[in-house]
Short mmCIF file of the C-alpha atoms (twelve columns), coordinates in Angstrom:
data_MODEL
# 
_entry.id   MODEL 
# 
loop_
_atom_site.group_PDB 
_atom_site.id 
_atom_site.type_symbol 
_atom_site.label_atom_id 
_atom_site.label_alt_id 
_atom_site.label_comp_id 
_atom_site.label_asym_id 
_atom_site.label_seq_id 
_atom_site.Cartn_x 
_atom_site.Cartn_y 
_atom_site.Cartn_z 
_atom_site.pdbx_PDB_model_num 
ATOM 1   C CA . MET A 1   64.468  112.102 103.727 1 
ATOM 2   C CA . THR A 2   66.473  114.568 105.964 1 
ATOM 3   C CA . ALA A 3   68.696  112.019 108.189 1 
ATOM 4   C CA . VAL A 4   66.986  111.109 111.627 1 
ATOM 5   C CA . VAL A 5   70.548  110.387 113.059 1 
ATOM 6   C CA . THR A 6   73.230  113.426 113.713 1 
ATOM 7   C CA . LYS A 7   75.612  112.088 116.002 1 
ATOM 8   C CA . PRO A 8   76.427  108.410 117.448 1 
ATOM 9   C CA . GLU A 9   74.036  108.572 120.488 1 
ATOM 10  C CA . ASP A 10  71.158  109.581 117.673 1 
ATOM 11  C CA . PHE A 11  72.256  106.008 117.181 1 
ATOM 12  C CA . ALA A 12  70.424  102.867 118.661 1 
ATOM 13  C CA . ILE A 13  73.460  100.093 118.029 1 
ATOM 14  C CA . VAL A 14  71.880  96.290  119.230 1 
ATOM 15  C CA . GLY A 15  74.533  94.591  119.733 1 
ATOM 16  C CA . GLU A 16  74.563  90.954  117.801 1 
ATOM 17  C CA . ASN A 17  77.495  88.965  119.102 1 
ATOM 18  C CA . ILE A 18  76.172  86.824  121.388 1 
ATOM 19  C CA . HIS A 19  75.282  84.199  119.985 1 
ATOM 20  C CA . THR A 20  75.282  80.338  119.657 1 
ATOM 21  C CA . THR A 21  76.218  80.759  115.698 1 
ATOM 22  C CA . ARG A 22  79.176  82.888  116.049 1 
ATOM 23  C CA . ILE A 23  82.791  80.684  115.081 1 
ATOM 24  C CA . VAL A 24  86.147  81.497  114.951 1 
ATOM 25  C CA . LEU A 25  88.396  79.513  113.504 1 
ATOM 26  C CA . ARG A 26  90.534  76.501  113.621 1 
ATOM 27  C CA . ASP A 27  93.827  77.188  114.162 1 
ATOM 28  C CA . GLY A 28  92.870  81.166  114.136 1 
ATOM 29  C CA . LYS A 29  93.420  84.003  115.901 1 
ATOM 30  C CA . ARG A 30  91.267  83.182  118.891 1 
ATOM 31  C CA . HIS A 31  92.331  79.336  119.187 1 
ATOM 32  C CA . ARG A 32  94.953  77.356  120.143 1 
ATOM 33  C CA . THR A 33  96.222  74.452  121.199 1 
ATOM 34  C CA . LEU A 34  98.658  73.610  123.636 1 
ATOM 35  C CA . ASP A 35  101.758 71.654  123.992 1 
ATOM 36  C CA . ASP A 36  98.616  68.860  125.826 1 
ATOM 37  C CA . GLY A 37  96.568  68.493  123.496 1 
ATOM 38  C CA . ALA A 38  94.115  70.874  124.927 1 
ATOM 39  C CA . GLU A 39  92.336  73.338  123.207 1 
ATOM 40  C CA . ILE A 40  91.206  76.799  124.014 1 
ATOM 41  C CA . VAL A 41  89.927  79.963  123.188 1 
ATOM 42  C CA . THR A 42  92.277  83.436  123.876 1 
ATOM 43  C CA . TYR A 43  89.358  86.765  124.390 1 
ATOM 44  C CA . THR A 44  89.938  89.753  126.600 1 
ATOM 45  C CA . ASP A 45  88.838  90.149  130.009 1 
ATOM 46  C CA . PRO A 46  87.024  93.400  131.197 1 
ATOM 47  C CA . GLU A 47  90.248  93.959  132.617 1 
ATOM 48  C CA . GLY A 48  92.189  94.264  129.912 1 
ATOM 49  C CA . ASN A 49  94.014  90.281  130.632 1 
ATOM 50  C CA . PRO A 50  94.073  87.720  128.181 1 
ATOM 51  C CA . ALA A 51  91.618  85.072  129.384 1 
ATOM 52  C CA . THR A 52  91.075  81.939  128.234 1 
ATOM 53  C CA . MET A 53  87.804  79.133  127.819 1 
ATOM 54  C CA . SER A 54  88.683  75.277  127.594 1 
ATOM 55  C CA . VAL A 55  87.581  73.660  123.945 1 
ATOM 56  C CA . PRO A 56  85.648  70.521  125.760 1 
ATOM 57  C CA . ASP A 57  85.842  67.190  124.247 1 
ATOM 58  C CA . TRP A 58  81.916  67.610  124.034 1 
ATOM 59  C CA . TYR A 59  82.566  69.733  120.951 1 
ATOM 60  C CA . LYS A 60  84.981  68.178  119.454 1 
ATOM 61  C CA . SER A 61  82.969  65.994  117.665 1 
ATOM 62  C CA . THR A 62  79.993  67.713  116.508 1 
ATOM 63  C CA . GLN A 63  80.036  68.852  112.566 1 
ATOM 64  C CA . PRO A 64  81.219  71.995  113.311 1 
ATOM 65  C CA . TYR A 65  84.458  71.236  114.755 1 
ATOM 66  C CA . GLU A 66  85.094  68.711  112.041 1 
ATOM 67  C CA . GLN A 67  84.792  71.894  109.203 1 
ATOM 68  C CA . GLY A 68  86.747  73.623  111.235 1 
ATOM 69  C CA . GLN A 69  84.773  75.897  113.420 1 
ATOM 70  C CA . ILE A 70  84.389  77.127  117.043 1 
ATOM 71  C CA . LYS A 71  81.501  78.020  117.828 1 
ATOM 72  C CA . HIS A 72  83.307  79.786  120.680 1 
ATOM 73  C CA . PHE A 73  79.038  81.045  122.458 1 
ATOM 74  C CA . MET A 74  77.440  77.047  121.633 1 
ATOM 75  C CA . ILE A 75  80.609  75.981  124.420 1 
ATOM 76  C CA . ALA A 76  80.260  78.883  126.664 1 
ATOM 77  C CA . VAL A 77  76.524  78.102  127.354 1 
ATOM 78  C CA . ARG A 78  76.489  74.948  126.935 1 
ATOM 79  C CA . GLY A 79  79.337  74.646  129.384 1 
ATOM 80  C CA . GLY A 80  77.772  77.238  132.025 1 
ATOM 81  C CA . THR A 81  74.391  74.990  132.442 1 
ATOM 82  C CA . GLY A 82  76.373  71.978  132.598 1 
ATOM 83  C CA . ASP A 83  77.580  70.364  135.514 1 
ATOM 84  C CA . ASP A 84  81.235  71.390  135.845 1 
ATOM 85  C CA . GLU A 85  81.866  72.932  138.063 1 
ATOM 86  C CA . THR A 86  85.121  74.823  135.639 1 
ATOM 87  C CA . GLN A 87  83.331  74.710  132.842 1 
ATOM 88  C CA . GLN A 88  80.519  77.036  134.107 1 
ATOM 89  C CA . ALA A 89  82.911  79.421  135.636 1 
ATOM 90  C CA . GLU A 90  84.296  80.085  132.283 1 
ATOM 91  C CA . GLY A 91  81.413  80.373  130.467 1 
ATOM 92  C CA . ARG A 92  79.459  82.502  132.216 1 
ATOM 93  C CA . ALA A 93  82.859  84.787  132.692 1 
ATOM 94  C CA . TYR A 94  83.135  84.121  128.317 1 
ATOM 95  C CA . VAL A 95  79.152  85.927  127.849 1 
ATOM 96  C CA . GLN A 96  79.527  88.859  130.339 1 
ATOM 97  C CA . ALA A 97  82.896  90.146  129.497 1 
ATOM 98  C CA . GLU A 98  81.551  90.468  125.406 1 
ATOM 99  C CA . ALA A 99  78.625  91.673  126.963 1 
ATOM 100 C CA . LEU A 100 80.472  94.776  129.024 1 
ATOM 101 C CA . ARG A 101 82.916  94.577  125.919 1 
ATOM 102 C CA . GLN A 102 79.729  95.415  123.136 1 
ATOM 103 C CA . ILE A 103 78.147  98.183  125.691 1 
ATOM 104 C CA . LYS A 104 81.810  99.981  126.162 1 
ATOM 105 C CA . ALA A 105 81.348  100.196 122.487 1 
ATOM 106 C CA . GLY A 106 78.237  101.939 122.706 1 
ATOM 107 C CA . ALA A 107 76.056  99.247  123.104 1 
ATOM 108 C CA . ALA A 108 72.292  100.322 123.109 1 
ATOM 109 C CA . PHE A 109 70.698  96.606  123.730 1 
ATOM 110 C CA . LEU A 110 72.049  93.358  123.737 1 
ATOM 111 C CA . ASP A 111 70.611  90.708  121.374 1 
ATOM 112 C CA . VAL A 112 70.587  87.637  123.329 1 
ATOM 113 C CA . ASN A 113 70.640  83.849  121.085 1 
ATOM 114 C CA . VAL A 114 70.660  80.734  122.037 1 
ATOM 115 C CA . ASP A 115 68.568  77.837  119.453 1 
ATOM 116 C CA . GLU A 116 71.754  76.921  117.603 1 
ATOM 117 C CA . VAL A 117 72.405  75.355  121.340 1 
ATOM 118 C CA . SER A 118 70.538  72.314  121.297 1 
ATOM 119 C CA . TYR A 119 67.193  70.983  119.263 1 
ATOM 120 C CA . LYS A 120 65.765  70.233  122.064 1 
ATOM 121 C CA . LEU A 121 63.885  73.092  123.113 1 
ATOM 122 C CA . ASP A 122 64.193  72.046  126.897 1 
ATOM 123 C CA . ILE A 123 67.360  72.641  126.414 1 
ATOM 124 C CA . GLN A 124 66.819  75.504  124.558 1 
ATOM 125 C CA . ILE A 125 64.786  76.877  126.635 1 
ATOM 126 C CA . ALA A 126 67.267  75.941  130.373 1 
ATOM 127 C CA . CYS A 127 69.930  77.622  128.017 1 
ATOM 128 C CA . MET A 128 67.709  81.479  127.734 1 
ATOM 129 C CA . ARG A 129 67.239  81.836  131.083 1 
ATOM 130 C CA . TRP A 130 71.147  80.850  131.715 1 
ATOM 131 C CA . MET A 131 72.210  83.087  129.699 1 
ATOM 132 C CA . VAL A 132 70.092  86.685  130.428 1 
ATOM 133 C CA . ASN A 133 70.681  86.215  134.276 1 
ATOM 134 C CA . ALA A 134 74.518  85.884  132.895 1 
ATOM 135 C CA . VAL A 135 74.472  89.752  130.733 1 
ATOM 136 C CA . GLN A 136 72.739  90.563  133.067 1 
ATOM 137 C CA . GLU A 137 74.808  90.101  136.337 1 
ATOM 138 C CA . VAL A 138 76.836  92.966  134.075 1 
ATOM 139 C CA . SER A 139 74.432  94.787  132.214 1 
ATOM 140 C CA . THR A 140 73.915  97.721  132.894 1 
ATOM 141 C CA . VAL A 141 71.880  98.264  129.227 1 
ATOM 142 C CA . PRO A 142 68.173  96.016  128.278 1 
ATOM 143 C CA . LEU A 143 68.167  92.933  126.156 1 
ATOM 144 C CA . SER A 144 66.673  91.544  123.156 1 
ATOM 145 C CA . ILE A 145 66.089  88.476  123.331 1 
ATOM 146 C CA . ASP A 146 66.247  86.792  119.903 1 
ATOM 147 C CA . SER A 147 64.872  83.003  118.755 1 
ATOM 148 C CA . SER A 148 62.729  81.742  116.366 1 
ATOM 149 C CA . ASN A 149 60.745  80.507  118.458 1 
ATOM 150 C CA . ALA A 150 58.526  82.135  120.233 1 
ATOM 151 C CA . GLU A 151 58.323  79.586  123.199 1 
ATOM 152 C CA . ILE A 152 61.899  80.072  123.939 1 
ATOM 153 C CA . ILE A 153 61.191  84.267  123.832 1 
ATOM 154 C CA . ALA A 154 58.223  84.327  126.387 1 
ATOM 155 C CA . ALA A 155 60.840  81.964  128.731 1 
ATOM 156 C CA . GLY A 156 63.924  84.957  128.331 1 
ATOM 157 C CA . MET A 157 61.024  87.469  128.995 1 
ATOM 158 C CA . ALA A 158 60.885  86.031  132.177 1 
ATOM 159 C CA . GLU A 159 64.209  86.547  132.959 1 
ATOM 160 C CA . CYS A 160 64.485  90.136  131.840 1 
ATOM 161 C CA . ASP A 161 65.349  93.009  134.786 1 
ATOM 162 C CA . ALA A 162 63.419  95.761  134.139 1 
ATOM 163 C CA . SER A 163 65.478  97.770  136.109 1 
ATOM 164 C CA . LEU A 164 68.064  97.500  132.989 1 
ATOM 165 C CA . GLY A 165 65.643  99.509  131.420 1 
ATOM 166 C CA . ARG A 166 62.602  98.001  128.518 1 
ATOM 167 C CA . PRO A 167 63.312  94.976  126.822 1 
ATOM 168 C CA . MET A 168 62.997  93.655  123.363 1 
ATOM 169 C CA . ILE A 169 61.840  90.991  121.403 1 
ATOM 170 C CA . ASN A 170 63.890  89.787  117.986 1 
ATOM 171 C CA . SER A 171 61.465  89.691  116.430 1 
ATOM 172 C CA . VAL A 172 57.830  89.315  115.554 1 
ATOM 173 C CA . ALA A 173 57.221  88.626  111.664 1 
ATOM 174 C CA . LEU A 174 53.879  88.388  110.027 1 
ATOM 175 C CA . GLU A 175 54.197  84.056  111.136 1 
ATOM 176 C CA . ARG A 176 53.680  84.398  114.156 1 
ATOM 177 C CA . PRO A 177 52.438  87.854  115.417 1 
ATOM 178 C CA . GLU A 178 51.110  86.372  118.743 1 
ATOM 179 C CA . VAL A 179 54.660  87.665  119.492 1 
ATOM 180 C CA . PHE A 180 52.764  91.211  120.476 1 
ATOM 181 C CA . ASP A 181 51.942  90.125  123.831 1 
ATOM 182 C CA . LEU A 182 54.802  88.992  124.929 1 
ATOM 183 C CA . VAL A 183 55.606  92.815  124.182 1 
ATOM 184 C CA . VAL A 184 52.864  93.850  126.230 1 
ATOM 185 C CA . GLU A 185 52.786  91.951  129.215 1 
ATOM 186 C CA . HIS A 186 56.245  92.016  129.254 1 
ATOM 187 C CA . ASN A 187 56.014  96.568  128.562 1 
ATOM 188 C CA . GLY A 188 58.568  95.954  125.954 1 
ATOM 189 C CA . ARG A 189 59.687  96.919  122.639 1 
ATOM 190 C CA . ALA A 190 59.400  94.702  119.049 1 
ATOM 191 C CA . ILE A 191 61.860  94.519  116.487 1 
ATOM 192 C CA . ILE A 192 59.893  93.881  113.578 1 
ATOM 193 C CA . THR A 193 60.729  92.504  110.230 1 
ATOM 194 C CA . ALA A 194 59.779  92.330  106.874 1 
ATOM 195 C CA . ALA A 195 59.223  88.424  105.803 1 
ATOM 196 C CA . GLY A 196 56.020  87.310  105.277 1 
ATOM 197 C CA . GLU A 197 53.936  84.688  105.926 1 
ATOM 198 C CA . SER A 198 55.854  81.641  103.970 1 
ATOM 199 C CA . GLY A 199 59.061  83.473  102.710 1 
ATOM 200 C CA . MET A 200 61.973  86.075  102.246 1 
ATOM 201 C CA . PRO A 201 60.363  89.661  100.702 1 
ATOM 202 C CA . SER A 202 62.016  90.099  96.673  1 
ATOM 203 C CA . ASP A 203 62.172  93.895  97.219  1 
ATOM 204 C CA . ALA A 204 61.093  97.153  98.270  1 
ATOM 205 C CA . ASN A 205 57.898  97.184  97.981  1 
ATOM 206 C CA . GLU A 206 57.604  94.314  99.290  1 
ATOM 207 C CA . ARG A 207 59.911  94.347  102.862 1 
ATOM 208 C CA . VAL A 208 57.498  98.184  103.220 1 
ATOM 209 C CA . ALA A 209 53.820  95.535  102.676 1 
ATOM 210 C CA . ASN A 210 54.715  93.446  104.872 1 
ATOM 211 C CA . VAL A 211 55.342  95.263  107.586 1 
ATOM 212 C CA . THR A 212 53.180  98.060  107.561 1 
ATOM 213 C CA . ARG A 213 50.826  95.496  108.165 1 
ATOM 214 C CA . LEU A 214 52.246  94.505  111.663 1 
ATOM 215 C CA . ILE A 215 52.720  97.769  112.360 1 
ATOM 216 C CA . GLU A 216 48.357  98.163  112.118 1 
ATOM 217 C CA . GLU A 217 48.826  94.933  114.293 1 
ATOM 218 C CA . ALA A 218 51.426  96.224  116.507 1 
ATOM 219 C CA . THR A 219 48.668  99.354  117.055 1 
ATOM 220 C CA . LYS A 220 45.234  97.472  117.587 1 
ATOM 221 C CA . ARG A 221 47.173  96.098  120.454 1 
ATOM 222 C CA . GLY A 222 48.485  99.846  121.796 1 
ATOM 223 C CA . ILE A 223 51.700  99.195  120.827 1 
ATOM 224 C CA . GLY A 224 53.337  102.400 119.675 1 
ATOM 225 C CA . LEU A 225 55.585  103.666 116.481 1 
ATOM 226 C CA . SER A 226 58.376  105.032 118.821 1 
ATOM 227 C CA . ASP A 227 58.310  101.331 120.392 1 
ATOM 228 C CA . LEU A 228 58.861  99.236  116.977 1 
ATOM 229 C CA . PHE A 229 62.919  98.678  115.337 1 
ATOM 230 C CA . VAL A 230 61.518  97.642  111.904 1 
ATOM 231 C CA . ASP A 231 64.059  94.812  110.041 1 
ATOM 232 C CA . LEU A 232 63.859  95.294  106.762 1 
ATOM 233 C CA . LEU A 233 66.042  92.343  106.034 1 
ATOM 234 C CA . VAL A 234 69.608  93.182  104.233 1 
ATOM 235 C CA . PHE A 235 70.863  90.293  101.389 1 
ATOM 236 C CA . PRO A 236 74.401  90.364  100.778 1 
ATOM 237 C CA . ILE A 237 75.055  91.861  97.413  1 
ATOM 238 C CA . SER A 238 77.532  89.006  95.758  1 
ATOM 239 C CA . VAL A 239 74.095  86.899  95.993  1 
ATOM 240 C CA . ASP A 240 72.119  89.771  93.701  1 
ATOM 241 C CA . GLY A 241 73.398  93.199  93.050  1 
ATOM 242 C CA . THR A 242 70.472  95.162  93.784  1 
ATOM 243 C CA . TYR A 243 69.789  93.401  96.670  1 
ATOM 244 C CA . GLY A 244 71.506  96.853  98.837  1 
ATOM 245 C CA . ARG A 245 69.324  98.986  96.744  1 
ATOM 246 C CA . HIS A 246 66.159  97.776  97.262  1 
ATOM 247 C CA . PHE A 247 67.201  98.219  101.267 1 
ATOM 248 C CA . LEU A 248 67.357  101.728 100.768 1 
ATOM 249 C CA . ASP A 249 64.540  102.135 99.285  1 
ATOM 250 C CA . ALA A 250 62.392  100.724 102.008 1 
ATOM 251 C CA . VAL A 251 63.836  103.158 104.229 1 
ATOM 252 C CA . GLU A 252 62.974  105.811 102.778 1 
ATOM 253 C CA . GLU A 253 60.156  104.953 101.745 1 
ATOM 254 C CA . LEU A 254 58.965  103.461 104.849 1 
ATOM 255 C CA . ARG A 255 60.410  106.886 106.507 1 
ATOM 256 C CA . ARG A 256 58.020  109.206 103.941 1 
ATOM 257 C CA . ARG A 257 55.095  106.699 105.471 1 
ATOM 258 C CA . TYR A 258 55.483  106.945 108.911 1 
ATOM 259 C CA . GLY A 259 57.649  109.935 109.402 1 
ATOM 260 C CA . THR A 260 59.942  109.274 112.333 1 
ATOM 261 C CA . GLU A 261 58.855  108.074 115.535 1 
ATOM 262 C CA . LEU A 262 59.397  104.524 114.328 1 
ATOM 263 C CA . HIS A 263 62.561  102.837 114.416 1 
ATOM 264 C CA . VAL A 264 64.486  101.249 111.484 1 
ATOM 265 C CA . THR A 265 66.412  99.020  111.943 1 
ATOM 266 C CA . GLY A 266 67.685  95.811  109.937 1 
ATOM 267 C CA . GLY A 267 71.176  93.441  110.506 1 
ATOM 268 C CA . LEU A 268 73.474  95.185  108.749 1 
ATOM 269 C CA . SER A 269 76.632  94.032  108.060 1 
ATOM 270 C CA . ASN A 270 75.144  90.646  106.330 1 
ATOM 271 C CA . VAL A 271 75.134  93.410  103.330 1 
ATOM 272 C CA . SER A 272 78.706  92.732  102.702 1 
ATOM 273 C CA . PHE A 273 78.760  88.368  102.873 1 
ATOM 274 C CA . GLY A 274 80.678  86.376  100.465 1 
ATOM 275 C CA . LEU A 275 83.486  89.580  99.906  1 
ATOM 276 C CA . PRO A 276 86.625  90.531  100.698 1 
ATOM 277 C CA . MET A 277 86.847  93.975  103.291 1 
ATOM 278 C CA . ARG A 278 83.790  93.801  105.125 1 
ATOM 279 C CA . LYS A 279 84.273  96.432  107.395 1 
ATOM 280 C CA . LEU A 280 84.883  99.552  104.576 1 
ATOM 281 C CA . ILE A 281 81.825  97.799  102.477 1 
ATOM 282 C CA . ASN A 282 79.752  97.551  106.154 1 
ATOM 283 C CA . ASP A 283 80.925  100.878 107.266 1 
ATOM 284 C CA . THR A 284 79.443  102.332 103.358 1 
ATOM 285 C CA . PHE A 285 76.226  100.913 103.851 1 
ATOM 286 C CA . ILE A 286 75.675  101.605 107.646 1 
ATOM 287 C CA . ARG A 287 76.462  105.179 106.525 1 
ATOM 288 C CA . LEU A 288 73.760  105.311 103.926 1 
ATOM 289 C CA . CYS A 289 71.022  103.428 105.954 1 
ATOM 290 C CA . ILE A 290 71.324  106.779 108.179 1 
ATOM 291 C CA . GLU A 291 71.748  108.708 104.688 1 
ATOM 292 C CA . SER A 292 68.381  106.780 103.986 1 
ATOM 293 C CA . GLY A 293 66.964  107.067 107.179 1 
ATOM 294 C CA . ALA A 294 67.559  105.077 109.560 1 
ATOM 295 C CA . ASP A 295 68.148  104.968 112.903 1 
ATOM 296 C CA . SER A 296 69.632  102.002 114.390 1 
ATOM 297 C CA . GLY A 297 71.854  98.667  113.503 1 
ATOM 298 C CA . ILE A 298 71.666  95.080  114.470 1 
ATOM 299 C CA . ILE A 299 75.634  95.675  114.068 1 
ATOM 300 C CA . ASP A 300 78.953  94.998  116.450 1 
ATOM 301 C CA . PRO A 301 79.735  97.904  117.797 1 
ATOM 302 C CA . ILE A 302 83.314  97.144  117.841 1 
ATOM 303 C CA . GLN A 303 83.837  96.755  114.544 1 
ATOM 304 C CA . SER A 304 81.767  99.563  112.921 1 
ATOM 305 C CA . LYS A 305 82.365  103.055 115.335 1 
ATOM 306 C CA . VAL A 306 79.638  105.318 114.775 1 
ATOM 307 C CA . ASP A 307 80.845  108.345 115.386 1 
ATOM 308 C CA . GLN A 308 83.532  107.198 112.248 1 
ATOM 309 C CA . VAL A 309 80.769  105.718 109.908 1 
ATOM 310 C CA . LEU A 310 79.090  109.101 110.082 1 
ATOM 311 C CA . ALA A 311 83.233  110.416 109.560 1 
ATOM 312 C CA . LEU A 312 83.251  108.575 106.294 1 
ATOM 313 C CA . ASP A 313 84.748  110.588 103.890 1 
ATOM 314 C CA . LEU A 314 81.964  108.930 100.786 1 
ATOM 315 C CA . THR A 315 83.903  110.740 98.147  1 
ATOM 316 C CA . ASP A 316 87.299  109.078 99.009  1 
ATOM 317 C CA . ASP A 317 87.969  106.167 96.484  1 
ATOM 318 C CA . ARG A 318 87.338  103.058 98.715  1 
ATOM 319 C CA . HIS A 319 84.226  104.087 99.505  1 
ATOM 320 C CA . ALA A 320 82.969  105.512 96.037  1 
ATOM 321 C CA . MET A 321 83.395  102.523 94.577  1 
ATOM 322 C CA . ALA A 322 81.695  99.651  97.778  1 
ATOM 323 C CA . MET A 323 79.251  102.856 96.865  1 
ATOM 324 C CA . ASP A 324 78.585  101.728 93.528  1 
ATOM 325 C CA . MET A 325 78.800  98.138  94.332  1 
ATOM 326 C CA . LEU A 326 76.098  98.599  97.681  1 
ATOM 327 C CA . GLU A 327 73.751  101.161 95.324  1 
ATOM 328 C CA . GLY A 328 74.079  98.422  91.916  1 
ATOM 329 C CA . ARG A 329 76.143  100.210 90.099  1 
ATOM 330 C CA . ASP A 330 78.904  97.831  90.253  1 
ATOM 331 C CA . ASP A 331 77.712  94.017  87.865  1 
ATOM 332 C CA . PHE A 332 77.930  91.402  90.213  1 
ATOM 333 C CA . CYS A 333 80.223  92.933  91.976  1 
ATOM 334 C CA . MET A 334 83.606  92.898  90.316  1 
ATOM 335 C CA . ASN A 335 84.698  96.309  90.015  1 
ATOM 336 C CA . PHE A 336 85.621  96.410  93.896  1 
ATOM 337 C CA . ILE A 337 87.140  92.573  93.621  1 
ATOM 338 C CA . GLY A 338 89.188  93.403  90.384  1 
ATOM 339 C CA . ALA A 339 90.463  97.379  92.001  1 
ATOM 340 C CA . TYR A 340 90.940  94.216  95.681  1 
ATOM 341 C CA . LYS A 341 93.833  91.779  93.599  1 
ATOM 342 C CA . LYS A 342 95.373  94.994  93.237  1 
ATOM 343 C CA . GLY A 343 95.478  96.503  96.351  1 
ATOM 344 C CA . ARG A 344 93.244  99.753  95.532  1 
ATOM 345 C CA . LEU A 345 91.505  98.839  98.193  1 
ATOM 346 C CA . LYS A 346 94.009  99.668  101.542 1 
ATOM 347 C CA . ALA A 347 93.474  102.157 103.702 1 
ATOM 348 C CA . LYS A 348 95.485  104.905 103.238 1 
ATOM 349 C CA . ALA A 349 98.365  105.864 106.021 1 
ATOM 350 C CA . PRO A 350 97.904  108.815 107.943 1 
ATOM 351 C CA . LYS A 351 99.264  112.230 106.614 1 
# 
């Protein structure tokens, strides 16, 4: 299969960062405790100036905080939808700054997810509405409305501004094919997932079989292949060394069956969870995905730049070792981890 992507603009980036799951570490690079005991998250505003968002008292009583995690988008969304005017302004500024960073880095869609902001559906819906409108105030690209709950998706889609482009739903699964009706209702696009009704796929064949059923459901509703982004599900190779190959094989088979009209995507950085040198692994994997036929990724465009990915020298020792691991030729990732411990995976200084 010839790669669909030959230049960076051929690769549709779904920017993944505007999620209430995201964390920075307490006392890490972006968290500070001031002399008066107040805590802040630091970031850079759209003009390139240092900016901060306060860590509110309510968050300090949560379990993630006790575990050393600052869920910064959760703080931003809760602040933005709260009663404190300072926190409202800080929350809005924070999510808008991230939206602009991702767009500048090449995102074609901005994926927004608020599921972890609360366990209460009414709060989740209100937060999704707020998030969509806050992001759209500065966005020049359409949004991808991401949730595990169809009611939250419906609320987000109802707020989408069609002048930015056709919005996306993330995602439609076999356990809820009725979400396709929202795609039709809002003239949108859809990310469809390779998950089964009762669990995750075990190999490439199961992935392809699951999405084939969803493609048939989409076709029945008049949704064309070009409006489908197929998420074939990337799992960490630190758990099972065959997971990378499963995904790549599924990409190749999907292209053989359906040609180049539909889009193939996935949360490509999932592959490196639990391993060192994640950027090296992720960039190498994105390149392998592109060569297998993927033309999209749910990724952080600030961390992985497609122009650099396309220019990688895969014969370089660092990338060659990553390829061996990603393609299942490095049992338990031991060669890669050993090379890391010996300092062999450091980038070479430019000549």
